[in-house]
C-alpha positions, 0 to 999 in steps of 0.5 A, a space after each residue: 942792692 935792693 930797690 923796693 917800690 910801693 905797690 899801692 901807688 900803681 906806678 906805670 912801668 916807666 915811672 917805677 923804673 925811674 924811681 928805682 934808678 933814682 934809688 940806685 944813684 942815691 945809694 951809690 952817691 952815699 957809698 962813694 962818700 963812705 967807701 967800704 970793702 963791700 962797696 968796692 966788691 959790689 963795683 968789681 962784681 957787676 953791681 948786682 941789683 934787684 927790683 922788688 915791690 911791697 904793698 904799702 908805705 907801712 911795709 916799706 917803712 918796716 923794711 927801712 927799720 929792719 935794714 938800718 937795724 942790721 947796719 945797712 945803708 938805706 935811701 928814700 926816693 920822694 917824687 917831685 910830683 910832676 906826673 903820677 903822684 903828689 909832690 913828696 910821695 915816698 915811692 921807693 926805698 933803696 938798700 945796700 949795696 950789701 951781700 945777698 946774705 945780708 939782704 935776703 933775710 930782709 927782702 928775700 920774701 918780697 915779690 919781684 917788680 
């Protein structure tokens, strides 16, 4: 599972952590509605996750397009706007769960959060 935050928002570490957590929960909920061997293996093998950052929303949208084109599940986190960003701001993209061999071509060059 890859969880990718928008760097341009300059979220505090706590806010970024919460946005990443939202994305992980949303991906698991989606996977539970559409169970697959990949999801079952991900659960059994420790639920690997990686938190990454991209510079801009445009970069995040491109990741979403690339992941979907490969058949990977994606979810967007849109903030409620109570603290650091305006309501509806897209803060994070979640991709997966998927094998590293599927995620690495899409996210392998990104910086760690």
